[in-house]
N, C-alpha and C positions, 0 to 999 in steps of 0.2 A: 638462432643468431647467425647472420651471414659470416663466413670465415673472413679473417683479415687477409689483405694482400701485401706482399713484400714491396718495399720501396723500390727495389731493383726491377721487379716485374712491372710495376706501375710506370717507372721511368722508361723502361724498354718499350712499353706499349706506346707511350707518348712520343718517343723518338721515332718509332716506325710510322706513326700517323703524321708526324710533323714533316718527315722526309718524303712522304708519298710512297714509301716502300710497302705500306699496307693501307687499304681503304675499306676493309670489311673484316668481319669476325673470322671468315675462312682464311684470309691473308694472315691474320694475327696467329691463328692456330698453326699455320705452316711455318711462319717465321720464328715464333717463340718455341715451337716444339713442346707444347704443353697440351693438356687435355682440353676439349671443348668447354667443359664445365668451368675450368679455370678462366678461360678467356671470357666466358659469359659473366663470371663474377667481376672481373676487372672492368669490363665495359660497363656493366650496370653501375658500379661504384663511380666511375668517371662521369657517366651521364648524370647521376644524382648530384655530383659535385659541380656540374655545369662546366667542366673542363673540356668536354667534347660534345659534339652534336651528331645526331643521326638524321639523315635526310635522303630523300630520293631512293632510287634503286639502281644498282649496277647491272652490268651485262651478265646474263645467265651462262653458266658453264655446264648446264645439263639439269640442274635442279631449280629450286626457287631462286628468283633474282635477289641478290644480296642487298641489304640496306647499306648505304654509304656512311662511313664514319669519318669525321674530320675534327681537327682541333677548333675550338672556339677562338676567334681572333681576339688576342689580348694585347692591348696597347699599354705600355708602361715599362718600367725597368726595375731591376733589383739592384740595390747598392751593397757592395761587398768590400771588405777590407781585411787584410792580413797584417797584424801588428808585430813588429820586431822590437829589439832594444833601441835602435837608433833610426829605423826607417819603417814606414808603413806602405804597403802596396795596396792601392785603392782602385776599384773598378766599378763599372756598370755592366750588368748582365741582362740580356733579353729574357723574357719569360720562357723561351724555348731552350735556353742554356748558353747561347753563344755570347762571348764577351764583346761589348760594344766599344769600351774605352778603358784604358788603365793609366795610372800615374803613380809614381813613387814620390813620397814626400818625407821630409825629415821630421822625426819626433824624438822625444826623450821619454821612454816608458816610465822612468822613475819620477817623472813630474806628476803622475797620478791621472786618474780617470777624467777629471774635468778638463784639464789642459789637452790631454791626448785626444779625447773625443771631440773637442772643439776643432782641432786640426782636421780630423777625419770628416766631420760634418761639413766643414768648409770645402774640403776637397770633393765630397759627394756633390755639393751644390755647384761647384765649378764644372765638374764633369757633366752633370745633368744639363747645365746651360749650354755647354759646347756640343755635346753628342746626342742629347735627347731633349731638346727644348720643348717645353709644353707637355711633355709626357709625365704621367703620374708615377710617383715613387710607390712601389707595391710592397716592398719589404727590405729589411736590413739584415745582413749577415756579417759577423765579425769573428776572426780567428785570433786567439791570444797565445803568446809564448809561455804558457804555464798550464798546470793541471786545471781542467774545467769540468765540473760536475754537469753532465749532459743528461737531459735537456734543460736543467735548471738554469745553467749559465752562470753559476757562482764559482769564483776562483777559490781553490783550496791549497793554501800554502805555496804560492809561486815563488821559488827561490830567486829568480832573476827579475822579479817585478816588485820592488820594495813599495810598500804602501797600498798594494792591491789585494792582499790576503782577505778573503771573506767578502770581497766586493761582488754584489749581485749585478753583474754587467748586463745581463739580459733585461732585468727590470729597469735598470738605469736607462738603457737605450730605448726600451719600449715607451717609457714615460717621455723621453726626449722627442722621439719621432712619431709616436702615436701610430705605430705600424707593427705588423708581425716581425719578430726579431728572432734570429738564431745566433747563439754564441757557442763556439766550440774551440777545442785545442787546435793549434796550428798544424801539428803533424797529422792529426785525425782528419781535419778538413782537406789537407793536401793529399792524403791517402785516398779519400773519396774522389777527389778530382782526378787523380791518377787512374783509378779504377774506371771512372766514367769515360775518360779520354781514350783509354785502351779499347773501349767498345766491346770487343769480343771477350768472352769469359776468361779472365786470367787465372782463375782458380784461387786457392788460398795464397795470400800475399803478405809478406812482412814489408812494410814501408818504413824507411828511415829518412827523416828530414835532418840533413847534416848541413848546418849553416853556422852562425855564430854560436848557437847551442846545438844540442842533439835531442831529437824526439823520435818516437816510433809508435807503430801500432800494427795490429793484425787485422786484415780484412778476410773474412771467411764467409762463403756463401753469399757474397755480394754485400755483406754488412760489416761495419766496423765492430770488432769485439771490444766492448767497453768495460766489462768487469762489474763488480758489485756496486761501486760508487761512481762508475763512469770514469775512473782514473787510470785505466790500464795503459800499458805501453811505456812505462817509465824506465826505458833503457839508460837514460841519462845518468842515473845514480847507481848503476851496476858497477861493482868494484872490479878492476882489472889489474892483472899483473903488469909489471914494468911501468907502473903509473907514477913512480917516484913519491907516492903517498902525499901528493899535493892536497892542500885543503880545498874543499869544494864549497860553492855557494850555499849548499844545503847544510853545511856544518860538519859533514863527514870528510873522510880522506880517501884518495885513490879512486874516485868516481871516473867513469868513462869521459864525462864532460871535461875533466881537468887535463885530458891528454889527446882527445880525438876531435874536439870541436874547433871551429874557426877562432873562437875567443882564446882557446888554449894555444893554438898555433901562433896567434898574434902575440900573446904574452911571452912565449918561448923565444920568438924572434926579437922582441923588445929587450929581453934579458941579454941577448947577444949583440945588442947595439944596432940591430937592423932597422931600417926605415919602414919596413913592411908591417904596419900596425893595424890594418883592417883586413877583412876577408877579401875585399877587392884588390888590395895590395898583394896579398898572397897569391891570388889568381894570376895577377900580372907577372909576379916573380916566377911562377911555375911556367907560364907561357914563354918567359925569357930564359928558361932552363937554368935558373939559379940553383946550383948544386946543393947548397945548404937548405934552401926552402923545399926543393924536391925531396930530399932525404927525410925532412921532418914530416912532409905531407904523406909520404909513403909509410912512415912509421905510424902515423895517426890512423891511416886506413887499415893497417894490419891490426891495430888495437880495437878498432871497430869490429873487425872480423872475429877477434877473440870473443868480444861481448856477444856477438850474434850467433856464434857457433852453438852454444848451449840451447838457444831458442830454436835453431834449425833442427838440431837433433831431437828436441822435445816435440816440436809442432809439425815437422815434416811438411813445410810449405811448398807450393809449386814455384814461387818466385820470391826473390829478395830484390826490392827496388830501392835505390838510393836517390833521394831528391835533395832539395836545398842547394845552396850556393856551391858547396864542395863537390856536388855530384857532377859539375862541369869539368872537374879535374880528373882526367883519365887515370892518372897515377894513383889517386885516392881510391877510386872504384876498383881498379885492378888489384891494388893491395888488399882491399877487403875481400875480393873474390878469391885471391890466392890463399888467404888465411882460412876462409871457409872451406875450401877444398882440402886444406891441410888438417884442419881440426875436426871436421864433421865426418860422420860415417859415410863410406862410399855409397851405401844404399840411399842416403839422404840427398846426396849431390848428383846422383846419376842423371836425373831429369830436372834438376833445379836450375831455374833461370836467375842469373845474378847480373843486374844491369842498372844503368842510370835511368832516371825518370824520363818519360816521353812527354809529360805534361809541362815540365819545366817550371819557371818561376811563377806561372799563373795557376799552378795546381790547386792551391788553397782557395783561390777565388772561384774556380770552376766547382770545387767541392762545396763551397758555401752556397752557390747558386743552386746546385743539386739539392742540398738540404732544404733550402727555402721552398723549392718547387714540390718536394715530396713530403715535407713534414709540417709546413706552415700554410696557412690560408693566405695566398698572395693574389687572390682574384681582385680585379679592379672594383672600386666602389661604384 
């Protein structure tokens, strides 16, 4: 049996061929720094899938003239969406990976799958008509703000998604669209998008999505570590000191989400009579240097650092990347960084990169496009 190839190696090969940086097996061997036999395996698999073509011969550099490799031209788009509690970010992705169009629409996640996916489907149709008229829809990817058993696409006890527990979102969407479908957790999809966007090997990375809620995951060897049931990365419900033992949506008390998330900050400010009741309000207040809000955000960032310090000591990652809406607040990221330096062993932080996401708000959409290209059959009919 021919050995399997990693999704990362497959995608790197496709990226090199798409950009023109490589046009032959020899180019791929040099660019990927892998054994010729590995490149042979990857190329053979992609040829069998019909993703690439082999044609003509290139210029000789002293030996046999190499066969030219190129991507098969694929017309069509991938529809991707990241769902939050109150908003969904929806986009169209080209088969090569670049985002063609994005739009943010209002939703209420508590209204359930039927109503939420109606809004998402209508937004897909609107974007397709505007940005890719007449082009075939090749696949659908959705990221959800709760634990998702991957690749099954079934939600498992989502604390912030009432009415969704046990919903087989992948089967639901596959029946609705009659297309290949990928469903993943939002933090995991965003971590993949961050990894792909960075391009060069970032090593082992802990990615944290800090927005209204908090999610996280580990990317190691170019792959998301998913755990036994695909539910890894639940830093949300790690208990932290100085939490005030507030009750969490999971039914426990003192969870990280109750003190370090956007929802927690909004609640704390509302209790003080502040008009800053959303994450966007908080971001505006920090920009205006509101001392109360800045102090609260700094404290929240430090508590995130407390929760992550044990993971850093245990996993020894190369990078900690903070994404989500709160990552745009320098004071939040700096407070997390400071606490990690304070709590972690010096040997663990000596070469550790701690920074905000470079993929930004489109990280999950980029990640979903990557998953569709590498794990689902999205070839045109």
